[in-house]
PDBQT receptor file of N, H, CA, C and O in Angstrom, charges set to zero:
ATOM      1  N   MET A   1     -71.435 -86.011 161.204  1.00  0.00    +0.000 N 
ATOM      2  CA  MET A   1     -72.482 -86.685 160.341  1.00  0.00    +0.000 C 
ATOM      3  C   MET A   1     -71.826 -87.678 159.339  1.00  0.00    +0.000 C 
ATOM      4  O   MET A   1     -70.777 -87.256 158.853  1.00  0.00    +0.000 OA
ATOM      5  N   ALA A   2     -72.170 -88.733 158.989  1.00  0.00    +0.000 N 
ATOM      6  H   ALA A   2     -73.022 -89.076 159.384  1.00  0.00    +0.000 HD
ATOM      7  CA  ALA A   2     -71.415 -89.489 158.276  1.00  0.00    +0.000 C 
ATOM      8  C   ALA A   2     -71.756 -89.305 156.640  1.00  0.00    +0.000 C 
ATOM      9  O   ALA A   2     -72.873 -88.925 156.287  1.00  0.00    +0.000 OA
ATOM     10  N   VAL A   3     -70.960 -89.532 155.918  1.00  0.00    +0.000 N 
ATOM     11  H   VAL A   3     -70.053 -89.840 156.205  1.00  0.00    +0.000 HD
ATOM     12  CA  VAL A   3     -70.882 -89.226 154.478  1.00  0.00    +0.000 C 
ATOM     13  C   VAL A   3     -71.438 -90.582 153.813  1.00  0.00    +0.000 C 
ATOM     14  O   VAL A   3     -70.883 -91.649 154.075  1.00  0.00    +0.000 OA
ATOM     15  N   VAL A   4     -72.501 -90.523 152.980  1.00  0.00    +0.000 N 
ATOM     16  H   VAL A   4     -72.952 -89.656 152.767  1.00  0.00    +0.000 HD
ATOM     17  CA  VAL A   4     -73.095 -91.601 152.323  1.00  0.00    +0.000 C 
ATOM     18  C   VAL A   4     -72.823 -91.466 150.961  1.00  0.00    +0.000 C 
ATOM     19  O   VAL A   4     -73.040 -90.437 150.321  1.00  0.00    +0.000 OA
ATOM     20  N   ASP A   5     -72.309 -92.586 150.474  1.00  0.00    +0.000 N 
ATOM     21  H   ASP A   5     -72.132 -93.422 150.994  1.00  0.00    +0.000 HD
ATOM     22  CA  ASP A   5     -71.803 -92.707 148.892  1.00  0.00    +0.000 C 
ATOM     23  C   ASP A   5     -72.866 -93.887 148.339  1.00  0.00    +0.000 C 
ATOM     24  O   ASP A   5     -73.111 -94.958 148.895  1.00  0.00    +0.000 OA
ATOM     25  N   TRP A   6     -73.316 -93.473 147.326  1.00  0.00    +0.000 N 
ATOM     26  H   TRP A   6     -73.118 -92.603 146.875  1.00  0.00    +0.000 HD
ATOM     27  CA  TRP A   6     -74.191 -94.583 146.580  1.00  0.00    +0.000 C 
ATOM     28  C   TRP A   6     -73.915 -94.564 144.908  1.00  0.00    +0.000 C 
ATOM     29  O   TRP A   6     -73.573 -93.591 144.235  1.00  0.00    +0.000 OA
ATOM     30  N   CYS A   7     -74.136 -95.757 144.517  1.00  0.00    +0.000 N 
ATOM     31  H   CYS A   7     -74.413 -96.548 145.063  1.00  0.00    +0.000 HD
ATOM     32  CA  CYS A   7     -74.008 -95.887 143.112  1.00  0.00    +0.000 C 
ATOM     33  C   CYS A   7     -74.847 -97.173 142.563  1.00  0.00    +0.000 C 
ATOM     34  O   CYS A   7     -75.055 -98.122 143.318  1.00  0.00    +0.000 OA
ATOM     35  N   THR A   8     -75.239 -97.169 141.453  1.00  0.00    +0.000 N 
ATOM     36  H   THR A   8     -75.071 -96.397 140.840  1.00  0.00    +0.000 HD
ATOM     37  CA  THR A   8     -75.949 -98.403 140.890  1.00  0.00    +0.000 C 
ATOM     38  C   THR A   8     -74.825 -99.476 140.357  1.00  0.00    +0.000 C 
ATOM     39  O   THR A   8     -73.744 -99.132 139.878  1.00  0.00    +0.000 OA
ATOM     40  N   VAL A   9     -75.212-100.680 140.504  1.00  0.00    +0.000 N 
ATOM     41  H   VAL A   9     -76.090-100.959 140.893  1.00  0.00    +0.000 HD
ATOM     42  CA  VAL A   9     -74.595-101.823 139.894  1.00  0.00    +0.000 C 
ATOM     43  C   VAL A   9     -75.342-102.609 138.923  1.00  0.00    +0.000 C 
ATOM     44  O   VAL A   9     -76.300-103.283 139.299  1.00  0.00    +0.000 OA
ATOM     45  N   ASP A  10     -74.978-102.576 137.701  1.00  0.00    +0.000 N 
ATOM     46  H   ASP A  10     -74.199-102.027 137.396  1.00  0.00    +0.000 HD
ATOM     47  CA  ASP A  10     -75.601-103.254 136.640  1.00  0.00    +0.000 C 
ATOM     48  C   ASP A  10     -75.598-104.933 136.909  1.00  0.00    +0.000 C 
ATOM     49  O   ASP A  10     -74.511-105.465 137.134  1.00  0.00    +0.000 OA
ATOM     50  N   GLY A  11     -76.539-105.561 136.888  1.00  0.00    +0.000 N 
ATOM     51  H   GLY A  11     -77.422-105.129 136.706  1.00  0.00    +0.000 HD
ATOM     52  CA  GLY A  11     -76.550-107.066 136.856  1.00  0.00    +0.000 C 
ATOM     53  C   GLY A  11     -76.771-107.637 135.476  1.00  0.00    +0.000 C 
ATOM     54  O   GLY A  11     -76.227-107.194 134.465  1.00  0.00    +0.000 OA
ATOM     55  N   ASN A  12     -77.627-108.673 135.513  1.00  0.00    +0.000 N 
ATOM     56  H   ASN A  12     -78.069-109.033 136.335  1.00  0.00    +0.000 HD
ATOM     57  CA  ASN A  12     -78.098-109.371 134.194  1.00  0.00    +0.000 C 
ATOM     58  C   ASN A  12     -78.706-108.471 133.348  1.00  0.00    +0.000 C 
ATOM     59  O   ASN A  12     -79.335-107.525 133.823  1.00  0.00    +0.000 OA
ATOM     60  N   ALA A  13     -78.587-108.666 131.934  1.00  0.00    +0.000 N 
ATOM     61  H   ALA A  13     -78.077-109.435 131.548  1.00  0.00    +0.000 HD
ATOM     62  CA  ALA A  13     -79.133-108.006 130.917  1.00  0.00    +0.000 C 
ATOM     63  C   ALA A  13     -79.774-109.110 130.129  1.00  0.00    +0.000 C 
ATOM     64  O   ALA A  13     -79.243-110.212 129.992  1.00  0.00    +0.000 OA
ATOM     65  N   GLN A  14     -81.085-108.734 129.548  1.00  0.00    +0.000 N 
ATOM     66  H   GLN A  14     -81.517-107.839 129.659  1.00  0.00    +0.000 HD
ATOM     67  CA  GLN A  14     -81.803-109.560 128.678  1.00  0.00    +0.000 C 
ATOM     68  C   GLN A  14     -82.637-108.892 127.690  1.00  0.00    +0.000 C 
ATOM     69  O   GLN A  14     -82.702-107.675 127.862  1.00  0.00    +0.000 OA
ATOM     70  N   ARG A  15     -83.246-109.321 126.771  1.00  0.00    +0.000 N 
ATOM     71  H   ARG A  15     -83.194-110.310 126.631  1.00  0.00    +0.000 HD
ATOM     72  CA  ARG A  15     -84.271-108.793 126.088  1.00  0.00    +0.000 C 
ATOM     73  C   ARG A  15     -85.623-109.406 126.223  1.00  0.00    +0.000 C 
ATOM     74  O   ARG A  15     -85.704-110.634 126.219  1.00  0.00    +0.000 OA
ATOM     75  N   LEU A  16     -86.635-108.709 126.335  1.00  0.00    +0.000 N 
ATOM     76  H   LEU A  16     -86.569-107.711 126.338  1.00  0.00    +0.000 HD
ATOM     77  CA  LEU A  16     -88.112-109.469 126.634  1.00  0.00    +0.000 C 
ATOM     78  C   LEU A  16     -88.940-108.841 125.707  1.00  0.00    +0.000 C 
ATOM     79  O   LEU A  16     -88.710-107.708 125.285  1.00  0.00    +0.000 OA
ATOM     80  N   ASN A  17     -90.042-109.629 125.316  1.00  0.00    +0.000 N 
ATOM     81  H   ASN A  17     -90.228-110.549 125.658  1.00  0.00    +0.000 HD
ATOM     82  CA  ASN A  17     -91.062-109.048 124.403  1.00  0.00    +0.000 C 
ATOM     83  C   ASN A  17     -91.748-107.926 125.078  1.00  0.00    +0.000 C 
ATOM     84  O   ASN A  17     -92.251-108.005 126.199  1.00  0.00    +0.000 OA
ATOM     85  N   GLY A  18     -91.734-106.808 124.275  1.00  0.00    +0.000 N 
ATOM     86  H   GLY A  18     -91.325-106.744 123.365  1.00  0.00    +0.000 HD
ATOM     87  CA  GLY A  18     -92.252-105.495 124.798  1.00  0.00    +0.000 C 
ATOM     88  C   GLY A  18     -93.906-105.542 124.992  1.00  0.00    +0.000 C 
ATOM     89  O   GLY A  18     -94.495-104.845 125.818  1.00  0.00    +0.000 OA
ATOM     90  N   GLY A  19     -94.532-106.451 124.120  1.00  0.00    +0.000 N 
ATOM     91  H   GLY A  19     -94.054-107.018 123.449  1.00  0.00    +0.000 HD
ATOM     92  CA  GLY A  19     -95.848-106.459 124.392  1.00  0.00    +0.000 C 
ATOM     93  C   GLY A  19     -96.282-107.173 125.864  1.00  0.00    +0.000 C 
ATOM     94  O   GLY A  19     -97.227-106.804 126.562  1.00  0.00    +0.000 OA
ATOM     95  N   ALA A  20     -95.381-108.258 126.154  1.00  0.00    +0.000 N 
ATOM     96  H   ALA A  20     -94.613-108.558 125.587  1.00  0.00    +0.000 HD
ATOM     97  CA  ALA A  20     -95.597-108.886 127.369  1.00  0.00    +0.000 C 
ATOM     98  C   ALA A  20     -95.254-107.939 128.572  1.00  0.00    +0.000 C 
ATOM     99  O   ALA A  20     -95.884-107.998 129.628  1.00  0.00    +0.000 OA
ATOM    100  N   MET A  21     -94.211-107.054 128.355  1.00  0.00    +0.000 N 
ATOM    101  H   MET A  21     -93.699-107.006 127.498  1.00  0.00    +0.000 HD
ATOM    102  CA  MET A  21     -93.944-106.081 129.502  1.00  0.00    +0.000 C 
ATOM    103  C   MET A  21     -94.980-105.055 129.627  1.00  0.00    +0.000 C 
ATOM    104  O   MET A  21     -95.376-104.801 130.765  1.00  0.00    +0.000 OA
ATOM    105  N   PHE A  22     -95.507-104.391 128.573  1.00  0.00    +0.000 N 
ATOM    106  H   PHE A  22     -95.185-104.597 127.649  1.00  0.00    +0.000 HD
ATOM    107  CA  PHE A  22     -96.483-103.172 128.609  1.00  0.00    +0.000 C 
ATOM    108  C   PHE A  22     -97.933-103.654 128.606  1.00  0.00    +0.000 C 
ATOM    109  O   PHE A  22     -98.843-102.867 128.864  1.00  0.00    +0.000 OA
ATOM    110  N   GLY A  23     -98.154-104.901 128.324  1.00  0.00    +0.000 N 
ATOM    111  H   GLY A  23     -97.415-105.541 128.114  1.00  0.00    +0.000 HD
ATOM    112  CA  GLY A  23     -99.672-105.327 128.303  1.00  0.00    +0.000 C 
ATOM    113  C   GLY A  23    -100.611-104.836 127.303  1.00  0.00    +0.000 C 
ATOM    114  O   GLY A  23    -100.433-105.041 126.103  1.00  0.00    +0.000 OA
ATOM    115  N   ASN A  24    -101.664-104.154 127.796  1.00  0.00    +0.000 N 
ATOM    116  H   ASN A  24    -101.809-103.987 128.771  1.00  0.00    +0.000 HD
ATOM    117  CA  ASN A  24    -102.635-103.726 126.942  1.00  0.00    +0.000 C 
ATOM    118  C   ASN A  24    -102.297-102.196 126.294  1.00  0.00    +0.000 C 
ATOM    119  O   ASN A  24    -103.056-101.711 125.455  1.00  0.00    +0.000 OA
ATOM    120  N   ALA A  25    -101.235-101.569 126.706  1.00  0.00    +0.000 N 
ATOM    121  H   ALA A  25    -100.618-101.963 127.387  1.00  0.00    +0.000 HD
ATOM    122  CA  ALA A  25    -100.865-100.325 126.070  1.00  0.00    +0.000 C 
ATOM    123  C   ALA A  25    -100.277-100.651 124.597  1.00  0.00    +0.000 C 
ATOM    124  O   ALA A  25     -99.440-101.505 124.303  1.00  0.00    +0.000 OA
ATOM    125  N   PRO A  26    -100.943 -99.737 123.754  1.00  0.00    +0.000 N 
ATOM    126  CA  PRO A  26    -100.495 -99.974 122.288  1.00  0.00    +0.000 C 
ATOM    127  C   PRO A  26     -98.984 -99.870 122.088  1.00  0.00    +0.000 C 
ATOM    128  O   PRO A  26     -98.280 -99.220 122.862  1.00  0.00    +0.000 OA
ATOM    129  N   LYS A  27     -98.500-100.532 121.023  1.00  0.00    +0.000 N 
ATOM    130  H   LYS A  27     -99.072-101.059 120.395  1.00  0.00    +0.000 HD
ATOM    131  CA  LYS A  27     -96.997-100.426 120.843  1.00  0.00    +0.000 C 
ATOM    132  C   LYS A  27     -96.602 -99.017 120.435  1.00  0.00    +0.000 C 
ATOM    133  O   LYS A  27     -95.488 -98.547 120.667  1.00  0.00    +0.000 OA
ATOM    134  N   ALA A  28     -97.622 -98.348 119.790  1.00  0.00    +0.000 N 
ATOM    135  H   ALA A  28     -98.527 -98.730 119.602  1.00  0.00    +0.000 HD
ATOM    136  CA  ALA A  28     -97.305 -97.036 119.368  1.00  0.00    +0.000 C 
ATOM    137  C   ALA A  28     -97.098 -95.994 120.519  1.00  0.00    +0.000 C 
ATOM    138  O   ALA A  28     -96.613 -94.881 120.313  1.00  0.00    +0.000 OA
ATOM    139  N   LEU A  29     -97.469 -96.402 121.638  1.00  0.00    +0.000 N 
ATOM    140  H   LEU A  29     -97.863 -97.305 121.805  1.00  0.00    +0.000 HD
ATOM    141  CA  LEU A  29     -97.512 -95.498 123.000  1.00  0.00    +0.000 C 
ATOM    142  C   LEU A  29     -96.056 -95.852 123.529  1.00  0.00    +0.000 C 
ATOM    143  O   LEU A  29     -95.202 -94.971 123.633  1.00  0.00    +0.000 OA
ATOM    144  N   TRP A  30     -95.813 -97.147 123.850  1.00  0.00    +0.000 N 
ATOM    145  H   TRP A  30     -96.507 -97.863 123.765  1.00  0.00    +0.000 HD
ATOM    146  CA  TRP A  30     -94.492 -97.629 124.536  1.00  0.00    +0.000 C 
ATOM    147  C   TRP A  30     -93.215 -97.492 123.726  1.00  0.00    +0.000 C 
ATOM    148  O   TRP A  30     -92.088 -97.409 124.216  1.00  0.00    +0.000 OA
ATOM    149  N   GLU A  31     -93.509 -97.478 122.450  1.00  0.00    +0.000 N 
ATOM    150  H   GLU A  31     -94.424 -97.545 122.052  1.00  0.00    +0.000 HD
ATOM    151  CA  GLU A  31     -92.349 -97.418 121.493  1.00  0.00    +0.000 C 
ATOM    152  C   GLU A  31     -91.696 -96.005 121.440  1.00  0.00    +0.000 C 
ATOM    153  O   GLU A  31     -90.630 -95.846 120.847  1.00  0.00    +0.000 OA
ATOM    154  N   ARG A  32     -92.320 -95.009 122.044  1.00  0.00    +0.000 N 
ATOM    155  H   ARG A  32     -93.186 -95.138 122.526  1.00  0.00    +0.000 HD
ATOM    156  CA  ARG A  32     -91.692 -93.599 122.242  1.00  0.00    +0.000 C 
ATOM    157  C   ARG A  32     -90.653 -93.605 123.272  1.00  0.00    +0.000 C 
ATOM    158  O   ARG A  32     -89.803 -92.715 123.239  1.00  0.00    +0.000 OA
ATOM    159  N   TRP A  33     -90.618 -94.532 124.215  1.00  0.00    +0.000 N 
ATOM    160  H   TRP A  33     -91.308 -95.255 124.242  1.00  0.00    +0.000 HD
ATOM    161  CA  TRP A  33     -89.762 -94.592 125.240  1.00  0.00    +0.000 C 
ATOM    162  C   TRP A  33     -88.657 -95.418 125.212  1.00  0.00    +0.000 C 
ATOM    163  O   TRP A  33     -87.534 -95.099 125.603  1.00  0.00    +0.000 OA
ATOM    164  N   VAL A  34     -89.012 -96.581 124.703  1.00  0.00    +0.000 N 
ATOM    165  H   VAL A  34     -89.924 -96.840 124.385  1.00  0.00    +0.000 HD
ATOM    166  CA  VAL A  34     -87.768 -97.699 124.428  1.00  0.00    +0.000 C 
ATOM    167  C   VAL A  34     -87.742 -98.010 123.110  1.00  0.00    +0.000 C 
ATOM    168  O   VAL A  34     -88.726 -97.927 122.374  1.00  0.00    +0.000 OA
ATOM    169  N   ASP A  35     -86.396 -98.452 122.697  1.00  0.00    +0.000 N 
ATOM    170  H   ASP A  35     -85.597 -98.520 123.294  1.00  0.00    +0.000 HD
ATOM    171  CA  ASP A  35     -86.180 -98.942 121.444  1.00  0.00    +0.000 C 
ATOM    172  C   ASP A  35     -86.356-100.442 121.350  1.00  0.00    +0.000 C 
ATOM    173  O   ASP A  35     -85.917-101.180 122.232  1.00  0.00    +0.000 OA
ATOM    174  N   VAL A  36     -87.096-100.966 120.120  1.00  0.00    +0.000 N 
ATOM    175  H   VAL A  36     -87.453-100.366 119.403  1.00  0.00    +0.000 HD
ATOM    176  CA  VAL A  36     -87.353-102.421 120.053  1.00  0.00    +0.000 C 
ATOM    177  C   VAL A  36     -86.406-102.992 118.942  1.00  0.00    +0.000 C 
ATOM    178  O   VAL A  36     -85.852-102.275 118.109  1.00  0.00    +0.000 OA
ATOM    179  N   ASP A  37     -86.282-104.279 119.009  1.00  0.00    +0.000 N 
ATOM    180  H   ASP A  37     -86.732-104.861 119.687  1.00  0.00    +0.000 HD
ATOM    181  CA  ASP A  37     -85.383-104.724 117.772  1.00  0.00    +0.000 C 
ATOM    182  C   ASP A  37     -86.430-105.373 116.676  1.00  0.00    +0.000 C 
ATOM    183  O   ASP A  37     -87.614-105.061 116.799  1.00  0.00    +0.000 OA
ATOM    184  N   GLU A  38     -86.121-106.087 115.819  1.00  0.00    +0.000 N 
ATOM    185  H   GLU A  38     -85.159-106.340 115.719  1.00  0.00    +0.000 HD
ATOM    186  CA  GLU A  38     -86.824-106.576 114.687  1.00  0.00    +0.000 C 
ATOM    187  C   GLU A  38     -87.942-107.590 115.026  1.00  0.00    +0.000 C 
ATOM    188  O   GLU A  38     -88.796-107.948 114.215  1.00  0.00    +0.000 OA
ATOM    189  N   VAL A  39     -87.849-108.030 116.345  1.00  0.00    +0.000 N 
ATOM    190  H   VAL A  39     -87.155-107.740 117.004  1.00  0.00    +0.000 HD
ATOM    191  CA  VAL A  39     -89.044-108.888 116.828  1.00  0.00    +0.000 C 
ATOM    192  C   VAL A  39     -89.712-108.478 117.981  1.00  0.00    +0.000 C 
ATOM    193  O   VAL A  39     -90.275-109.275 118.733  1.00  0.00    +0.000 OA
ATOM    194  N   ASN A  40     -89.672-107.071 118.186  1.00  0.00    +0.000 N 
ATOM    195  H   ASN A  40     -89.215-106.424 117.575  1.00  0.00    +0.000 HD
ATOM    196  CA  ASN A  40     -90.276-106.480 119.291  1.00  0.00    +0.000 C 
ATOM    197  C   ASN A  40     -89.995-106.565 120.706  1.00  0.00    +0.000 C 
ATOM    198  O   ASN A  40     -90.795-106.418 121.630  1.00  0.00    +0.000 OA
ATOM    199  N   ARG A  41     -88.545-106.864 120.770  1.00  0.00    +0.000 N 
ATOM    200  H   ARG A  41     -87.896-106.983 120.019  1.00  0.00    +0.000 HD
ATOM    201  CA  ARG A  41     -87.982-107.167 122.148  1.00  0.00    +0.000 C 
ATOM    202  C   ARG A  41     -87.426-105.839 122.636  1.00  0.00    +0.000 C 
ATOM    203  O   ARG A  41     -86.852-105.037 121.898  1.00  0.00    +0.000 OA
ATOM    204  N   ILE A  42     -87.653-105.659 124.011  1.00  0.00    +0.000 N 
ATOM    205  H   ILE A  42     -88.118-106.310 124.610  1.00  0.00    +0.000 HD
ATOM    206  CA  ILE A  42     -86.823-104.460 124.702  1.00  0.00    +0.000 C 
ATOM    207  C   ILE A  42     -85.892-104.927 125.700  1.00  0.00    +0.000 C 
ATOM    208  O   ILE A  42     -85.983-105.926 126.413  1.00  0.00    +0.000 OA
ATOM    209  N   PRO A  43     -84.832-103.910 125.634  1.00  0.00    +0.000 N 
ATOM    210  CA  PRO A  43     -83.804-104.378 126.691  1.00  0.00    +0.000 C 
ATOM    211  C   PRO A  43     -84.236-104.265 128.123  1.00  0.00    +0.000 C 
ATOM    212  O   PRO A  43     -85.025-103.369 128.425  1.00  0.00    +0.000 OA
ATOM    213  N   LEU A  44     -83.764-105.141 129.077  1.00  0.00    +0.000 N 
ATOM    214  H   LEU A  44     -83.124-105.869 128.832  1.00  0.00    +0.000 HD
ATOM    215  CA  LEU A  44     -84.069-104.899 130.342  1.00  0.00    +0.000 C 
ATOM    216  C   LEU A  44     -82.750-105.265 131.085  1.00  0.00    +0.000 C 
ATOM    217  O   LEU A  44     -82.049-106.159 130.610  1.00  0.00    +0.000 OA
ATOM    218  N   THR A  45     -82.359-104.596 132.271  1.00  0.00    +0.000 N 
ATOM    219  H   THR A  45     -82.928-103.870 132.657  1.00  0.00    +0.000 HD
ATOM    220  CA  THR A  45     -81.335-104.846 133.025  1.00  0.00    +0.000 C 
ATOM    221  C   THR A  45     -81.584-104.771 134.525  1.00  0.00    +0.000 C 
ATOM    222  O   THR A  45     -82.350-103.904 134.946  1.00  0.00    +0.000 OA
ATOM    223  N   THR A  46     -81.053-105.528 135.269  1.00  0.00    +0.000 N 
ATOM    224  H   THR A  46     -80.431-106.232 134.927  1.00  0.00    +0.000 HD
ATOM    225  CA  THR A  46     -81.150-105.550 136.666  1.00  0.00    +0.000 C 
ATOM    226  C   THR A  46     -80.203-104.562 137.315  1.00  0.00    +0.000 C 
ATOM    227  O   THR A  46     -79.011-104.501 137.012  1.00  0.00    +0.000 OA
ATOM    228  N   ARG A  47     -80.747-103.840 138.163  1.00  0.00    +0.000 N 
ATOM    229  H   ARG A  47     -81.715-103.890 138.409  1.00  0.00    +0.000 HD
ATOM    230  CA  ARG A  47     -79.784-102.811 138.769  1.00  0.00    +0.000 C 
ATOM    231  C   ARG A  47     -79.974-102.909 140.439  1.00  0.00    +0.000 C 
ATOM    232  O   ARG A  47     -81.070-102.996 140.992  1.00  0.00    +0.000 OA
ATOM    233  N   SER A  48     -78.869-102.882 141.021  1.00  0.00    +0.000 N 
ATOM    234  H   SER A  48     -77.979-102.811 140.572  1.00  0.00    +0.000 HD
ATOM    235  CA  SER A  48     -78.942-102.886 142.591  1.00  0.00    +0.000 C 
ATOM    236  C   SER A  48     -78.175-101.566 142.974  1.00  0.00    +0.000 C 
ATOM    237  O   SER A  48     -77.191-101.171 142.348  1.00  0.00    +0.000 OA
ATOM    238  N   VAL A  49     -78.672-100.976 143.970  1.00  0.00    +0.000 N 
ATOM    239  H   VAL A  49     -79.471-101.297 144.478  1.00  0.00    +0.000 HD
ATOM    240  CA  VAL A  49     -78.205 -99.810 144.523  1.00  0.00    +0.000 C 
ATOM    241  C   VAL A  49     -77.163-100.199 145.715  1.00  0.00    +0.000 C 
ATOM    242  O   VAL A  49     -77.529-100.893 146.664  1.00  0.00    +0.000 OA
ATOM    243  N   LEU A  50     -75.981 -99.753 145.604  1.00  0.00    +0.000 N 
ATOM    244  H   LEU A  50     -75.684 -99.190 144.833  1.00  0.00    +0.000 HD
ATOM    245  CA  LEU A  50     -74.960 -99.961 146.596  1.00  0.00    +0.000 C 
ATOM    246  C   LEU A  50     -74.833 -98.680 147.444  1.00  0.00    +0.000 C 
ATOM    247  O   LEU A  50     -74.556 -97.612 146.898  1.00  0.00    +0.000 OA
ATOM    248  N   ILE A  51     -75.020 -98.770 148.697  1.00  0.00    +0.000 N 
ATOM    249  H   ILE A  51     -75.244 -99.637 149.140  1.00  0.00    +0.000 HD
ATOM    250  CA  ILE A  51     -74.927 -97.790 149.590  1.00  0.00    +0.000 C 
ATOM    251  C   ILE A  51     -73.812 -98.056 150.637  1.00  0.00    +0.000 C 
ATOM    252  O   ILE A  51     -73.820 -99.075 151.328  1.00  0.00    +0.000 OA
ATOM    253  N   ARG A  52     -72.837 -97.084 150.729  1.00  0.00    +0.000 N 
ATOM    254  H   ARG A  52     -72.830 -96.257 150.168  1.00  0.00    +0.000 HD
ATOM    255  CA  ARG A  52     -71.687 -97.134 151.599  1.00  0.00    +0.000 C 
ATOM    256  C   ARG A  52     -71.723 -96.202 152.731  1.00  0.00    +0.000 C 
ATOM    257  O   ARG A  52     -70.789 -96.167 153.532  1.00  0.00    +0.000 OA
TER     258      ARG A  52
């Protein structure tokens, strides 16, 4: 049986408007899960899964 090793590789990071990402959900709801900056942007990162 082959051994499979996997990990995540971070790519580009940026900040995007939280209202645009969560749509009609009120800020009071999504603000519980993600920190926002002074202009309501949330951090986003692209991640790839590397499987060997």
